[in-house]
mmCIF file of the N, C-alpha and C atoms, coordinates in Angstrom:
data_MODEL
# 
_entry.id   MODEL 
# 
loop_
_atom_site.group_PDB 
_atom_site.id 
_atom_site.type_symbol 
_atom_site.label_atom_id 
_atom_site.label_alt_id 
_atom_site.label_comp_id 
_atom_site.label_asym_id 
_atom_site.label_entity_id 
_atom_site.label_seq_id 
_atom_site.pdbx_PDB_ins_code 
_atom_site.Cartn_x 
_atom_site.Cartn_y 
_atom_site.Cartn_z 
_atom_site.occupancy 
_atom_site.B_iso_or_equiv 
_atom_site.pdbx_formal_charge 
_atom_site.auth_seq_id 
_atom_site.auth_comp_id 
_atom_site.auth_asym_id 
_atom_site.auth_atom_id 
_atom_site.pdbx_PDB_model_num 
ATOM 1   N N  . UNK A 1 1  ? 95.685 116.069 104.521 1.00 0.00 ? 1  UNK A N  1 
ATOM 2   C CA . UNK A 1 1  ? 95.316 114.819 103.860 1.00 0.00 ? 1  UNK A CA 1 
ATOM 3   C C  . UNK A 1 1  ? 95.443 113.670 104.853 1.00 0.00 ? 1  UNK A C  1 
ATOM 4   N N  . UNK A 1 2  ? 94.469 112.734 104.913 1.00 0.00 ? 2  UNK A N  1 
ATOM 5   C CA . UNK A 1 2  ? 94.533 111.633 105.859 1.00 0.00 ? 2  UNK A CA 1 
ATOM 6   C C  . UNK A 1 2  ? 95.701 110.705 105.567 1.00 0.00 ? 2  UNK A C  1 
ATOM 7   N N  . UNK A 1 3  ? 96.155 110.024 106.610 1.00 0.00 ? 3  UNK A N  1 
ATOM 8   C CA . UNK A 1 3  ? 97.195 109.008 106.455 1.00 0.00 ? 3  UNK A CA 1 
ATOM 9   C C  . UNK A 1 3  ? 96.677 107.894 105.563 1.00 0.00 ? 3  UNK A C  1 
ATOM 10  N N  . UNK A 1 4  ? 97.558 107.167 104.848 1.00 0.00 ? 4  UNK A N  1 
ATOM 11  C CA . UNK A 1 4  ? 97.091 106.091 103.965 1.00 0.00 ? 4  UNK A CA 1 
ATOM 12  C C  . UNK A 1 4  ? 96.233 105.047 104.675 1.00 0.00 ? 4  UNK A C  1 
ATOM 13  N N  . UNK A 1 5  ? 96.572 104.696 105.922 1.00 0.00 ? 5  UNK A N  1 
ATOM 14  C CA . UNK A 1 5  ? 95.774 103.700 106.637 1.00 0.00 ? 5  UNK A CA 1 
ATOM 15  C C  . UNK A 1 5  ? 94.365 104.224 106.893 1.00 0.00 ? 5  UNK A C  1 
ATOM 16  N N  . UNK A 1 6  ? 94.240 105.511 107.194 1.00 0.00 ? 6  UNK A N  1 
ATOM 17  C CA . UNK A 1 6  ? 92.914 106.095 107.398 1.00 0.00 ? 6  UNK A CA 1 
ATOM 18  C C  . UNK A 1 6  ? 92.131 106.109 106.097 1.00 0.00 ? 6  UNK A C  1 
ATOM 19  N N  . UNK A 1 7  ? 92.806 106.385 104.987 1.00 0.00 ? 7  UNK A N  1 
ATOM 20  C CA . UNK A 1 7  ? 92.126 106.394 103.694 1.00 0.00 ? 7  UNK A CA 1 
ATOM 21  C C  . UNK A 1 7  ? 91.585 105.019 103.352 1.00 0.00 ? 7  UNK A C  1 
ATOM 22  N N  . UNK A 1 8  ? 92.333 103.960 103.674 1.00 0.00 ? 8  UNK A N  1 
ATOM 23  C CA . UNK A 1 8  ? 91.897 102.611 103.308 1.00 0.00 ? 8  UNK A CA 1 
ATOM 24  C C  . UNK A 1 8  ? 90.662 102.198 104.097 1.00 0.00 ? 8  UNK A C  1 
ATOM 25  N N  . UNK A 1 9  ? 90.410 102.843 105.242 1.00 0.00 ? 9  UNK A N  1 
ATOM 26  C CA . UNK A 1 9  ? 89.224 102.501 106.037 1.00 0.00 ? 9  UNK A CA 1 
ATOM 27  C C  . UNK A 1 9  ? 88.019 103.344 105.661 1.00 0.00 ? 9  UNK A C  1 
ATOM 28  N N  . UNK A 1 10 ? 88.213 104.442 104.920 1.00 0.00 ? 10 UNK A N  1 
ATOM 29  C CA . UNK A 1 10 ? 87.086 105.248 104.478 1.00 0.00 ? 10 UNK A CA 1 
ATOM 30  C C  . UNK A 1 10 ? 86.242 104.457 103.494 1.00 0.00 ? 10 UNK A C  1 
ATOM 31  N N  . UNK A 1 11 ? 85.030 104.898 103.278 1.00 0.00 ? 11 UNK A N  1 
ATOM 32  C CA . UNK A 1 11 ? 84.138 104.174 102.367 1.00 0.00 ? 11 UNK A CA 1 
ATOM 33  C C  . UNK A 1 11 ? 83.970 104.911 101.049 1.00 0.00 ? 11 UNK A C  1 
ATOM 34  N N  . UNK A 1 12 ? 83.681 104.148 100.028 1.00 0.00 ? 12 UNK A N  1 
ATOM 35  C CA . UNK A 1 12 ? 83.453 104.700 98.702  1.00 0.00 ? 12 UNK A CA 1 
ATOM 36  C C  . UNK A 1 12 ? 82.421 103.832 97.987  1.00 0.00 ? 12 UNK A C  1 
ATOM 37  N N  . UNK A 1 13 ? 82.035 104.275 96.815  1.00 0.00 ? 13 UNK A N  1 
ATOM 38  C CA . UNK A 1 13 ? 81.080 103.521 95.999  1.00 0.00 ? 13 UNK A CA 1 
ATOM 39  C C  . UNK A 1 13 ? 81.843 102.698 94.966  1.00 0.00 ? 13 UNK A C  1 
ATOM 40  N N  . UNK A 1 14 ? 81.424 101.457 94.806  1.00 0.00 ? 14 UNK A N  1 
ATOM 41  C CA . UNK A 1 14 ? 81.947 100.583 93.755  1.00 0.00 ? 14 UNK A CA 1 
ATOM 42  C C  . UNK A 1 14 ? 80.801 100.381 92.761  1.00 0.00 ? 14 UNK A C  1 
ATOM 43  N N  . UNK A 1 15 ? 81.028 100.766 91.531  1.00 0.00 ? 15 UNK A N  1 
ATOM 44  C CA . UNK A 1 15 ? 80.001 100.607 90.492  1.00 0.00 ? 15 UNK A CA 1 
ATOM 45  C C  . UNK A 1 15 ? 80.481 99.548  89.502  1.00 0.00 ? 15 UNK A C  1 
ATOM 46  N N  . UNK A 1 16 ? 79.644 98.547  89.282  1.00 0.00 ? 16 UNK A N  1 
ATOM 47  C CA . UNK A 1 16 ? 79.952 97.462  88.359  1.00 0.00 ? 16 UNK A CA 1 
ATOM 48  C C  . UNK A 1 16 ? 79.010 97.595  87.163  1.00 0.00 ? 16 UNK A C  1 
ATOM 49  N N  . UNK A 1 17 ? 79.596 97.657  85.978  1.00 0.00 ? 17 UNK A N  1 
ATOM 50  C CA . UNK A 1 17 ? 78.823 97.803  84.747  1.00 0.00 ? 17 UNK A CA 1 
ATOM 51  C C  . UNK A 1 17 ? 79.106 96.613  83.840  1.00 0.00 ? 17 UNK A C  1 
ATOM 52  N N  . UNK A 1 18 ? 78.038 96.036  83.293  1.00 0.00 ? 18 UNK A N  1 
ATOM 53  C CA . UNK A 1 18 ? 78.183 94.917  82.370  1.00 0.00 ? 18 UNK A CA 1 
ATOM 54  C C  . UNK A 1 18 ? 76.930 94.810  81.521  1.00 0.00 ? 18 UNK A C  1 
ATOM 55  N N  . UNK A 1 19 ? 77.067 95.002  80.229  1.00 0.00 ? 19 UNK A N  1 
ATOM 56  C CA . UNK A 1 19 ? 75.972 94.819  79.272  1.00 0.00 ? 19 UNK A CA 1 
ATOM 57  C C  . UNK A 1 19 ? 74.665 95.472  79.721  1.00 0.00 ? 19 UNK A C  1 
ATOM 58  N N  . UNK A 1 20 ? 74.736 96.732  80.102  1.00 0.00 ? 20 UNK A N  1 
ATOM 59  C CA . UNK A 1 20 ? 73.530 97.457  80.496  1.00 0.00 ? 20 UNK A CA 1 
ATOM 60  C C  . UNK A 1 20 ? 73.126 97.282  81.945  1.00 0.00 ? 20 UNK A C  1 
ATOM 61  N N  . UNK A 1 21 ? 73.791 96.405  82.665  1.00 0.00 ? 21 UNK A N  1 
ATOM 62  C CA . UNK A 1 21 ? 73.510 96.184  84.087  1.00 0.00 ? 21 UNK A CA 1 
ATOM 63  C C  . UNK A 1 21 ? 74.404 97.101  84.902  1.00 0.00 ? 21 UNK A C  1 
ATOM 64  N N  . UNK A 1 22 ? 73.827 97.782  85.886  1.00 0.00 ? 22 UNK A N  1 
ATOM 65  C CA . UNK A 1 22 ? 74.594 98.661  86.771  1.00 0.00 ? 22 UNK A CA 1 
ATOM 66  C C  . UNK A 1 22 ? 74.307 98.272  88.203  1.00 0.00 ? 22 UNK A C  1 
ATOM 67  N N  . UNK A 1 23 ? 75.365 97.956  88.958  1.00 0.00 ? 23 UNK A N  1 
ATOM 68  C CA . UNK A 1 23 ? 75.245 97.607  90.375  1.00 0.00 ? 23 UNK A CA 1 
ATOM 69  C C  . UNK A 1 23 ? 76.131 98.544  91.172  1.00 0.00 ? 23 UNK A C  1 
ATOM 70  N N  . UNK A 1 24 ? 75.596 99.107  92.255  1.00 0.00 ? 24 UNK A N  1 
ATOM 71  C CA . UNK A 1 24 ? 76.351 100.003 93.128  1.00 0.00 ? 24 UNK A CA 1 
ATOM 72  C C  . UNK A 1 24 ? 76.432 99.407  94.526  1.00 0.00 ? 24 UNK A C  1 
ATOM 73  N N  . UNK A 1 25 ? 77.646 99.441  95.089  1.00 0.00 ? 25 UNK A N  1 
ATOM 74  C CA . UNK A 1 25 ? 77.887 98.911  96.423  1.00 0.00 ? 25 UNK A CA 1 
ATOM 75  C C  . UNK A 1 25 ? 78.777 99.866  97.206  1.00 0.00 ? 25 UNK A C  1 
ATOM 76  N N  . UNK A 1 26 ? 78.783 99.704  98.514  1.00 0.00 ? 26 UNK A N  1 
ATOM 77  C CA . UNK A 1 26 ? 79.662 100.445 99.418  1.00 0.00 ? 26 UNK A CA 1 
ATOM 78  C C  . UNK A 1 26 ? 80.793 99.515  99.839  1.00 0.00 ? 26 UNK A C  1 
ATOM 79  N N  . UNK A 1 27 ? 82.016 100.046 99.895  1.00 0.00 ? 27 UNK A N  1 
ATOM 80  C CA . UNK A 1 27 ? 83.171 99.267  100.336 1.00 0.00 ? 27 UNK A CA 1 
ATOM 81  C C  . UNK A 1 27 ? 84.209 100.215 100.910 1.00 0.00 ? 27 UNK A C  1 
ATOM 82  N N  . UNK A 1 28 ? 85.185 99.669  101.630 1.00 0.00 ? 28 UNK A N  1 
ATOM 83  C CA . UNK A 1 28 ? 86.302 100.523 102.034 1.00 0.00 ? 28 UNK A CA 1 
ATOM 84  C C  . UNK A 1 28 ? 87.101 100.836 100.776 1.00 0.00 ? 28 UNK A C  1 
ATOM 85  N N  . UNK A 1 29 ? 87.910 101.847 100.860 1.00 0.00 ? 29 UNK A N  1 
ATOM 86  C CA . UNK A 1 29 ? 88.707 102.236 99.701  1.00 0.00 ? 29 UNK A CA 1 
ATOM 87  C C  . UNK A 1 29 ? 89.649 101.101 99.303  1.00 0.00 ? 29 UNK A C  1 
ATOM 88  N N  . UNK A 1 30 ? 90.261 100.448 100.273 1.00 0.00 ? 30 UNK A N  1 
ATOM 89  C CA . UNK A 1 30 ? 91.166 99.338  99.972  1.00 0.00 ? 30 UNK A CA 1 
ATOM 90  C C  . UNK A 1 30 ? 90.409 98.187  99.308  1.00 0.00 ? 30 UNK A C  1 
ATOM 91  N N  . UNK A 1 31 ? 89.256 97.830  99.846  1.00 0.00 ? 31 UNK A N  1 
ATOM 92  C CA . UNK A 1 31 ? 88.454 96.755  99.246  1.00 0.00 ? 31 UNK A CA 1 
ATOM 93  C C  . UNK A 1 31 ? 88.074 97.103  97.813  1.00 0.00 ? 31 UNK A C  1 
ATOM 94  N N  . UNK A 1 32 ? 87.651 98.344  97.601  1.00 0.00 ? 32 UNK A N  1 
ATOM 95  C CA . UNK A 1 32 ? 87.214 98.771  96.270  1.00 0.00 ? 32 UNK A CA 1 
ATOM 96  C C  . UNK A 1 32 ? 88.352 98.670  95.255  1.00 0.00 ? 32 UNK A C  1 
ATOM 97  N N  . UNK A 1 33 ? 89.528 99.144  95.628  1.00 0.00 ? 33 UNK A N  1 
ATOM 98  C CA . UNK A 1 33 ? 90.655 99.104  94.689  1.00 0.00 ? 33 UNK A CA 1 
ATOM 99  C C  . UNK A 1 33 ? 91.141 97.680  94.459  1.00 0.00 ? 33 UNK A C  1 
ATOM 100 N N  . UNK A 1 34 ? 91.181 96.863  95.492  1.00 0.00 ? 34 UNK A N  1 
ATOM 101 C CA . UNK A 1 34 ? 91.579 95.459  95.323  1.00 0.00 ? 34 UNK A CA 1 
ATOM 102 C C  . UNK A 1 34 ? 90.590 94.721  94.430  1.00 0.00 ? 34 UNK A C  1 
ATOM 103 N N  . UNK A 1 35 ? 89.292 94.970  94.634  1.00 0.00 ? 35 UNK A N  1 
ATOM 104 C CA . UNK A 1 35 ? 88.254 94.347  93.810  1.00 0.00 ? 35 UNK A CA 1 
ATOM 105 C C  . UNK A 1 35 ? 88.392 94.793  92.353  1.00 0.00 ? 35 UNK A C  1 
ATOM 106 N N  . UNK A 1 36 ? 88.542 96.105  92.137  1.00 0.00 ? 36 UNK A N  1 
ATOM 107 C CA . UNK A 1 36 ? 88.657 96.636  90.772  1.00 0.00 ? 36 UNK A CA 1 
ATOM 108 C C  . UNK A 1 36 ? 89.892 96.070  90.072  1.00 0.00 ? 36 UNK A C  1 
ATOM 109 N N  . UNK A 1 37 ? 91.018 95.981  90.786  1.00 0.00 ? 37 UNK A N  1 
ATOM 110 C CA . UNK A 1 37 ? 92.234 95.424  90.193  1.00 0.00 ? 37 UNK A CA 1 
ATOM 111 C C  . UNK A 1 37 ? 92.030 93.967  89.792  1.00 0.00 ? 37 UNK A C  1 
ATOM 112 N N  . UNK A 1 38 ? 91.423 93.181  90.675  1.00 0.00 ? 38 UNK A N  1 
ATOM 113 C CA . UNK A 1 38 ? 91.190 91.765  90.389  1.00 0.00 ? 38 UNK A CA 1 
ATOM 114 C C  . UNK A 1 38 ? 90.232 91.584  89.218  1.00 0.00 ? 38 UNK A C  1 
ATOM 115 N N  . UNK A 1 39 ? 89.152 92.354  89.187  1.00 0.00 ? 39 UNK A N  1 
ATOM 116 C CA . UNK A 1 39 ? 88.192 92.215  88.091  1.00 0.00 ? 39 UNK A CA 1 
ATOM 117 C C  . UNK A 1 39 ? 88.808 92.645  86.762  1.00 0.00 ? 39 UNK A C  1 
ATOM 118 N N  . UNK A 1 40 ? 89.708 93.623  86.801  1.00 0.00 ? 40 UNK A N  1 
ATOM 119 C CA . UNK A 1 40 ? 90.393 94.042  85.586  1.00 0.00 ? 40 UNK A CA 1 
ATOM 120 C C  . UNK A 1 40 ? 91.268 92.943  85.006  1.00 0.00 ? 40 UNK A C  1 
ATOM 121 N N  . UNK A 1 41 ? 91.821 92.095  85.869  1.00 0.00 ? 41 UNK A N  1 
ATOM 122 C CA . UNK A 1 41 ? 92.656 90.976  85.424  1.00 0.00 ? 41 UNK A CA 1 
ATOM 123 C C  . UNK A 1 41 ? 91.808 89.792  84.968  1.00 0.00 ? 41 UNK A C  1 
ATOM 124 N N  . UNK A 1 42 ? 90.609 89.676  85.513  1.00 0.00 ? 42 UNK A N  1 
ATOM 125 C CA . UNK A 1 42 ? 89.789 88.491  85.297  1.00 0.00 ? 42 UNK A CA 1 
ATOM 126 C C  . UNK A 1 42 ? 88.823 88.626  84.130  1.00 0.00 ? 42 UNK A C  1 
ATOM 127 N N  . UNK A 1 43 ? 88.204 89.775  84.006  1.00 0.00 ? 43 UNK A N  1 
ATOM 128 C CA . UNK A 1 43 ? 87.151 89.921  83.002  1.00 0.00 ? 43 UNK A CA 1 
ATOM 129 C C  . UNK A 1 43 ? 87.323 91.212  82.214  1.00 0.00 ? 43 UNK A C  1 
ATOM 130 N N  . UNK A 1 44 ? 87.416 91.088  80.914  1.00 0.00 ? 44 UNK A N  1 
ATOM 131 C CA . UNK A 1 44 ? 87.515 92.288  80.082  1.00 0.00 ? 44 UNK A CA 1 
ATOM 132 C C  . UNK A 1 44 ? 86.137 92.870  79.776  1.00 0.00 ? 44 UNK A C  1 
ATOM 133 N N  . UNK A 1 45 ? 85.079 92.124  80.088  1.00 0.00 ? 45 UNK A N  1 
ATOM 134 C CA . UNK A 1 45 ? 83.726 92.594  79.785  1.00 0.00 ? 45 UNK A CA 1 
ATOM 135 C C  . UNK A 1 45 ? 83.116 93.410  80.912  1.00 0.00 ? 45 UNK A C  1 
ATOM 136 N N  . UNK A 1 46 ? 83.628 93.264  82.131  1.00 0.00 ? 46 UNK A N  1 
ATOM 137 C CA . UNK A 1 46 ? 83.129 94.030  83.271  1.00 0.00 ? 46 UNK A CA 1 
ATOM 138 C C  . UNK A 1 46 ? 83.873 95.349  83.385  1.00 0.00 ? 46 UNK A C  1 
ATOM 139 N N  . UNK A 1 47 ? 83.151 96.384  83.736  1.00 0.00 ? 47 UNK A N  1 
ATOM 140 C CA . UNK A 1 47 ? 83.772 97.664  84.079  1.00 0.00 ? 47 UNK A CA 1 
ATOM 141 C C  . UNK A 1 47 ? 83.510 97.913  85.552  1.00 0.00 ? 47 UNK A C  1 
ATOM 142 N N  . UNK A 1 48 ? 84.548 98.261  86.284  1.00 0.00 ? 48 UNK A N  1 
ATOM 143 C CA . UNK A 1 48 ? 84.409 98.578  87.700  1.00 0.00 ? 48 UNK A CA 1 
ATOM 144 C C  . UNK A 1 48 ? 84.924 99.991  87.914  1.00 0.00 ? 48 UNK A C  1 
ATOM 145 N N  . UNK A 1 49 ? 84.079 100.843 88.473  1.00 0.00 ? 49 UNK A N  1 
ATOM 146 C CA . UNK A 1 49 ? 84.434 102.228 88.762  1.00 0.00 ? 49 UNK A CA 1 
ATOM 147 C C  . UNK A 1 49 ? 84.424 102.426 90.268  1.00 0.00 ? 49 UNK A C  1 
ATOM 148 N N  . UNK A 1 50 ? 85.413 103.139 90.767  1.00 0.00 ? 50 UNK A N  1 
ATOM 149 C CA . UNK A 1 50 ? 85.484 103.460 92.191  1.00 0.00 ? 50 UNK A CA 1 
ATOM 150 C C  . UNK A 1 50 ? 85.279 104.959 92.326  1.00 0.00 ? 50 UNK A C  1 
ATOM 151 N N  . UNK A 1 51 ? 84.251 105.325 93.073  1.00 0.00 ? 51 UNK A N  1 
ATOM 152 C CA . UNK A 1 51 ? 83.889 106.727 93.291  1.00 0.00 ? 51 UNK A CA 1 
ATOM 153 C C  . UNK A 1 51 ? 84.094 107.021 94.768  1.00 0.00 ? 51 UNK A C  1 
ATOM 154 N N  . UNK A 1 52 ? 84.999 107.938 95.072  1.00 0.00 ? 52 UNK A N  1 
ATOM 155 C CA . UNK A 1 52 ? 85.339 108.208 96.466  1.00 0.00 ? 52 UNK A CA 1 
ATOM 156 C C  . UNK A 1 52 ? 84.276 109.017 97.206  1.00 0.00 ? 52 UNK A C  1 
ATOM 157 N N  . UNK A 1 53 ? 83.219 109.424 96.522  1.00 0.00 ? 53 UNK A N  1 
ATOM 158 C CA . UNK A 1 53 ? 82.086 110.072 97.191  1.00 0.00 ? 53 UNK A CA 1 
ATOM 159 C C  . UNK A 1 53 ? 81.073 108.985 97.508  1.00 0.00 ? 53 UNK A C  1 
ATOM 160 N N  . UNK A 1 54 ? 81.162 108.441 98.717  1.00 0.00 ? 54 UNK A N  1 
ATOM 161 C CA . UNK A 1 54 ? 80.318 107.293 99.051  1.00 0.00 ? 54 UNK A CA 1 
ATOM 162 C C  . UNK A 1 54 ? 78.923 107.723 99.484  1.00 0.00 ? 54 UNK A C  1 
ATOM 163 N N  . UNK A 1 55 ? 78.004 106.812 99.334  1.00 0.00 ? 55 UNK A N  1 
ATOM 164 C CA . UNK A 1 55 ? 76.633 106.975 99.801  1.00 0.00 ? 55 UNK A CA 1 
ATOM 165 C C  . UNK A 1 55 ? 76.398 105.889 100.837 1.00 0.00 ? 55 UNK A C  1 
ATOM 166 N N  . UNK A 1 56 ? 76.198 106.264 102.055 1.00 0.00 ? 56 UNK A N  1 
ATOM 167 C CA . UNK A 1 56 ? 76.081 105.312 103.155 1.00 0.00 ? 56 UNK A CA 1 
ATOM 168 C C  . UNK A 1 56 ? 74.892 104.372 102.977 1.00 0.00 ? 56 UNK A C  1 
ATOM 169 N N  . UNK A 1 57 ? 73.915 104.752 102.146 1.00 0.00 ? 57 UNK A N  1 
ATOM 170 C CA . UNK A 1 57 ? 72.724 103.926 101.957 1.00 0.00 ? 57 UNK A CA 1 
ATOM 171 C C  . UNK A 1 57 ? 72.924 102.773 100.979 1.00 0.00 ? 57 UNK A C  1 
ATOM 172 N N  . UNK A 1 58 ? 74.088 102.678 100.372 1.00 0.00 ? 58 UNK A N  1 
ATOM 173 C CA . UNK A 1 58 ? 74.341 101.585 99.438  1.00 0.00 ? 58 UNK A CA 1 
ATOM 174 C C  . UNK A 1 58 ? 74.551 100.277 100.197 1.00 0.00 ? 58 UNK A C  1 
ATOM 175 N N  . UNK A 1 59 ? 74.190 99.157  99.585  1.00 0.00 ? 59 UNK A N  1 
ATOM 176 C CA . UNK A 1 59 ? 74.467 97.869  100.227 1.00 0.00 ? 59 UNK A CA 1 
ATOM 177 C C  . UNK A 1 59 ? 75.972 97.595  100.178 1.00 0.00 ? 59 UNK A C  1 
ATOM 178 N N  . UNK A 1 60 ? 76.475 96.810  101.115 1.00 0.00 ? 60 UNK A N  1 
ATOM 179 C CA . UNK A 1 60 ? 77.908 96.516  101.105 1.00 0.00 ? 60 UNK A CA 1 
ATOM 180 C C  . UNK A 1 60 ? 78.295 95.621  99.930  1.00 0.00 ? 60 UNK A C  1 
ATOM 181 N N  . UNK A 1 61 ? 79.530 95.757  99.489  1.00 0.00 ? 61 UNK A N  1 
ATOM 182 C CA . UNK A 1 61 ? 80.066 94.898  98.437  1.00 0.00 ? 61 UNK A CA 1 
ATOM 183 C C  . UNK A 1 61 ? 79.989 93.449  98.924  1.00 0.00 ? 61 UNK A C  1 
ATOM 184 N N  . UNK A 1 62 ? 79.368 92.546  98.157  1.00 0.00 ? 62 UNK A N  1 
ATOM 185 C CA . UNK A 1 62 ? 79.284 91.155  98.595  1.00 0.00 ? 62 UNK A CA 1 
ATOM 186 C C  . UNK A 1 62 ? 80.681 90.570  98.837  1.00 0.00 ? 62 UNK A C  1 
ATOM 187 N N  . UNK A 1 63 ? 80.808 89.835  99.907  1.00 0.00 ? 63 UNK A N  1 
ATOM 188 C CA . UNK A 1 63 ? 82.090 89.199  100.280 1.00 0.00 ? 63 UNK A CA 1 
ATOM 189 C C  . UNK A 1 63 ? 83.201 90.231  100.415 1.00 0.00 ? 63 UNK A C  1 
ATOM 190 N N  . UNK A 1 64 ? 82.881 91.408  100.920 1.00 0.00 ? 64 UNK A N  1 
ATOM 191 C CA . UNK A 1 64 ? 83.838 92.511  100.986 1.00 0.00 ? 64 UNK A CA 1 
ATOM 192 C C  . UNK A 1 64 ? 85.114 92.142  101.737 1.00 0.00 ? 64 UNK A C  1 
ATOM 193 N N  . UNK A 1 65 ? 85.005 91.324  102.761 1.00 0.00 ? 65 UNK A N  1 
ATOM 194 C CA . UNK A 1 65 ? 86.205 90.963  103.537 1.00 0.00 ? 65 UNK A CA 1 
ATOM 195 C C  . UNK A 1 65 ? 87.240 90.242  102.683 1.00 0.00 ? 65 UNK A C  1 
ATOM 196 N N  . UNK A 1 66 ? 86.806 89.542  101.637 1.00 0.00 ? 66 UNK A N  1 
ATOM 197 C CA . UNK A 1 66 ? 87.760 88.859  100.758 1.00 0.00 ? 66 UNK A CA 1 
ATOM 198 C C  . UNK A 1 66 ? 88.671 89.839  100.027 1.00 0.00 ? 66 UNK A C  1 
ATOM 199 N N  . UNK A 1 67 ? 88.218 91.074  99.877  1.00 0.00 ? 67 UNK A N  1 
ATOM 200 C CA . UNK A 1 67 ? 88.968 92.075  99.129  1.00 0.00 ? 67 UNK A CA 1 
ATOM 201 C C  . UNK A 1 67 ? 89.737 93.030  100.031 1.00 0.00 ? 67 UNK A C  1 
ATOM 202 N N  . UNK A 1 68 ? 89.795 92.741  101.328 1.00 0.00 ? 68 UNK A N  1 
ATOM 203 C CA . UNK A 1 68 ? 90.471 93.643  102.273 1.00 0.00 ? 68 UNK A CA 1 
ATOM 204 C C  . UNK A 1 68 ? 91.973 93.665  102.094 1.00 0.00 ? 68 UNK A C  1 
ATOM 205 N N  . UNK A 1 69 ? 92.539 92.588  101.568 1.00 0.00 ? 69 UNK A N  1 
ATOM 206 C CA . UNK A 1 69 ? 93.993 92.497  101.403 1.00 0.00 ? 69 UNK A CA 1 
ATOM 207 C C  . UNK A 1 69 ? 94.306 92.102  99.974  1.00 0.00 ? 69 UNK A C  1 
ATOM 208 N N  . UNK A 1 70 ? 95.273 92.777  99.352  1.00 0.00 ? 70 UNK A N  1 
ATOM 209 C CA . UNK A 1 70 ? 95.574 92.485  97.947  1.00 0.00 ? 70 UNK A CA 1 
ATOM 210 C C  . UNK A 1 70 ? 96.013 91.047  97.708  1.00 0.00 ? 70 UNK A C  1 
ATOM 211 N N  . UNK A 1 71 ? 96.549 90.369  98.705  1.00 0.00 ? 71 UNK A N  1 
ATOM 212 C CA . UNK A 1 71 ? 97.016 88.999  98.496  1.00 0.00 ? 71 UNK A CA 1 
ATOM 213 C C  . UNK A 1 71 ? 95.877 88.053  98.151  1.00 0.00 ? 71 UNK A C  1 
ATOM 214 N N  . UNK A 1 72 ? 94.638 88.428  98.475  1.00 0.00 ? 72 UNK A N  1 
ATOM 215 C CA . UNK A 1 72 ? 93.491 87.588  98.174  1.00 0.00 ? 72 UNK A CA 1 
ATOM 216 C C  . UNK A 1 72 ? 92.887 87.908  96.810  1.00 0.00 ? 72 UNK A C  1 
ATOM 217 N N  . UNK A 1 73 ? 93.368 88.950  96.175  1.00 0.00 ? 73 UNK A N  1 
ATOM 218 C CA . UNK A 1 73 ? 92.827 89.307  94.862  1.00 0.00 ? 73 UNK A CA 1 
ATOM 219 C C  . UNK A 1 73 ? 93.180 88.230  93.853  1.00 0.00 ? 73 UNK A C  1 
ATOM 220 N N  . UNK A 1 74 ? 92.321 88.042  92.878  1.00 0.00 ? 74 UNK A N  1 
ATOM 221 C CA . UNK A 1 74 ? 92.519 87.020  91.844  1.00 0.00 ? 74 UNK A CA 1 
ATOM 222 C C  . UNK A 1 74 ? 93.778 87.243  91.062  1.00 0.00 ? 74 UNK A C  1 
# 
């Protein structure tokens, strides 16, 4: 199993669901989990799913660098 630091640099899919809208993005594992945690605190209407089977062809999560560290999460 990879070291935790290596896992946080791997990529995964972030899926955002809201009222029939589905958006898929690529992010590091750390960014994805920080984003999902923040959105869970901020909006009860959004669903964020993190899928560790990434697709390299996905666009990057907008403003992904903001989610690199948990201290920046909402």
